[in-house]
C-alpha positions, 0 to 999 in steps of 0.5 A, a space after each residue: 500500500 502506498 501510504 503517501 498517496 493514500 494520505 494525500 487523497 484523504 487530505 484532499 477529501 478532508 478539505 471538502 469537510 470544511 470547504 463545503 458549507 452549504 445544504 444539498 438535500 434534506 436526506 443528508 440530515 433527516 435520514 442520517 444525523 437526525 436519526 443517529 441523534 435520536 438513537 444516541 440521545 433519546 430525543 429528536 424527530 423521526 420522519 415518516 420513513 422511520 415510523 413506517 420502517 422502510 429505512 435501514 438503521 445500519 448507516 445511522 446506527 454507526 453514527 449513533 455509536 460515534 455520538 455515544 462515544 462523544 457523550 461518554 467523553 463529555 465531548 458531545 459539542 455540536 461542532 463535533 456532532 456535525 463535523 466528525 461524521 463528515 470526517 469519517 466520510 472523508 476517510 472512506 472517500 479518500 480510501 475509495 479514491 486510492 482503490 480506484 487508482 489501484 484498480 485503474 492504474 491510471 493517473 488520468 482517471 484518478 485526476 478526473 475522479 478527484 476533479 469531479 465537482 459533484 463527487 467533491 460536493 457530495 463525498 463528505 455529506 452524510 448521505 447514504 448515497 455518498 457511502 454507496 458510491 464510495 463502497 461501490 468504488 471499493 467493491 469494483 476495485 476487487 471485483 473479479 473481472 478475470 479470475 481463475 477458478 481454483 479454491 483460492 480464486 473463488 475466495 478472492 473472487 467473492 470478497 467484493 460480495 460482502 461489501 455489496 451484500 451489506 450495501 444492498 441491505 442498507 440501500 436496496 437500490 444498490 442491487 440495480 447496479 450490481 445485478 448485471 455485474 454479479 450475473 456476469 461473475 456467475 456466468 464466467 465461472 466454471 464452478 457455478 454451483 460452488 459459486 452460487 453456494 458462496 453467494 447464498 451464504 454471504 448474502 444470508 449473512 448480510 441479510 441476518 446482520 441487517 435484520 438484527 440491527 434494524 430489529 434492535 433499533 426499531 424494537 420489533 422484527 422487521 425486514 426493511 428492504 422488503 418494506 422499502 420495495 413495497 413502499 417505493 416501487 409498488 406504492 410509488 411513494 417517491 412520486 410525492 417528492 417530484 417526478 421527471 420525464 423518462 429521459 431525464 437522466 440522459 439529459 440532466 442527470 449525467 450532464 450534471 454528474 459529469 460536466 464536460 466529461 459527458 461529451 467524452 463519455 458519449 464519444 467513447 460509448 460510440 467508439 466502443 460500440 462501433 469497434 470490437 477491439 479486445 481491449 474494450 471487452 471489460 468496458 463493454 460490461 461497464 456500458 451494459 451495467 450503466 445502460 441497465 441502471 439508467 433504464 431501471 431508474 428511468 422507469 421510476 418517476 421520482 429522479 435525483 442526480 444523487 441516485 446515479 452517483 454510484 455509476 461515476 467510476 464506471 462512467 469515468 472508466 468508459 470515457 477513458 477507454 474510449 479514448 484509448 490509443 487515440 493520438 492527439 496533439 499536446 495542445 489538444 490534451 492541454 485544452 481538454 484538461 483546462 476545460 475539465 478543470 474550469 468546468 468543475 472548479 467554478 460550479 464546485 466553489 459556488 455550490 460549496 460555498 454560496 448556494 443554499 447555505 442560509 438554512 445551515 447558517 440560520 440554525 447555527 445562529 439560533 443555536 449560538 446566539 439564542 437557544 443557548 441563552 433561552 429558558 426551557 419554555 422557549 419554542 421555535 416555529 419553522 415556516 419553510 418547505 418541510 425539512 429545509 433545515 436540519 434540526 436537533 443534530 445541529 441544535 443539540 437542545 431538547 427545545 420545542 420546535 415545530 415545522 411544516 411536515 410533508 408526509 405522503 398520503 399513506 392512508 389513501 385519504 381523498 383530496 389529501 394535501 400535506 401540511 406544507 402545501 396547505 400552508 403555502 396555499 394560504 399562509 394566513 389561514 394556516 396561521 389562524 387555525 394553528 395559532 391566532 384563533 387556537 386558544 390552546 396554542 402559544 405563540 412561538 418565541 422564534 419564527 424562521 421563514 424565507 423572505 418571500 414568505 414573510 411578506 405574506 404573513 406580515 400581520 402574524 409577524 407584527 409582534 415579532 422583531 427581525 433578529 437576523 437576515 441571512 443569505 441563502 441562494 441567488 436562485 432559490 427553489 419554489 417556496 424558498 427565498 434569497 434570504 432566510 429570516 429569524 424573528 423573535 417575539 417582542 415580549 422576550 426581547 
């Protein structure tokens, strides 16, 4: 092992822990840190996925162990609770980068992976997708693209399956990527029966570990991968959070993930398909895996860029092998590198430092300036799209907090509208029903909302004083705003 190279790669990933200061998607908190905080400290909020038991605890359970260790050492400061999980991600991502280099033996491909803005932007976020991508890279590096069927060969050829098995239990959709590769592995073996027995034993072991962890954390016997499949595939619950057209991944998904490297990837695919050079046999398997994965994901209405992030190593390899043996002038190569660097650095810096940072800064302000000084009776009302901000993992105070929810229509209620949509449809009516005309309700001490929403609830805010105006985004999503505002009830000032 080249410890110098490994150290450099881990240091590179550690820079993103401190450079990436923005929010991406709610899952990086609500499906990881918030769950781990609830496990470790016994308070917090669990989203509907955890109440209907469709998520595996395998990932947040590991974070909760870290939290418990910090608490035992009296080091459970918010800065450590939010930073150390990302440091662990950086170490995992750095090791994955090292495995990628050992697998490909190509500096070009390593540089492309390190420069990829989307992977840099996501690698240290506490997303299960980031763990899935790093583990996929590691598993690909030990996947037996060619192996001899001796006893030792079989031992070595199934090492990757432990990673894949545990990954599929924690993230069932990982099976989509690995299904064609595992079928290829089995078909290429001359000892299929023995190999299938090994598959069965390893997968059963991974399944047992998953069931034990989930049943322990949920307090009842549960098989989360089946519940996940039933809710998201058979029930199409994911459609609640947005739908896209069938070709979205080809048009938007891969272009965002790869940037200008997408052009090289497309050219490479065309060259590999048209020519039958023996050097391209392995990469054709990669193309088949990419095509299969995109096809399956395209059948699902709900689509996100991060869902196809585990394909990144295969996409980079395909783009490189398609250019194999192509001769071009040094000037052309330099131009390609310059364009790749600029097209990744510019969006990477903007999205990591500026875009969508307000929700994190607002919670930091609330924690450092207000919550730490408030008495136990203080309360907070968050009037933003649901889960726009992290919560107890970034406050670490068992305070009374209410926010708009957006549970899907699990009970098949006619004309169902979730709470967040009801609020944004008529903010004044929602506030009247829940606070102004509700004799049992107490006005919150703090109100957090975006600037475009504040103008619609000015009557409700007339007894509040603006204590912070924090920049969020130049190009906000619907129901968000350019600034996020914090108000405090006038009687408490």
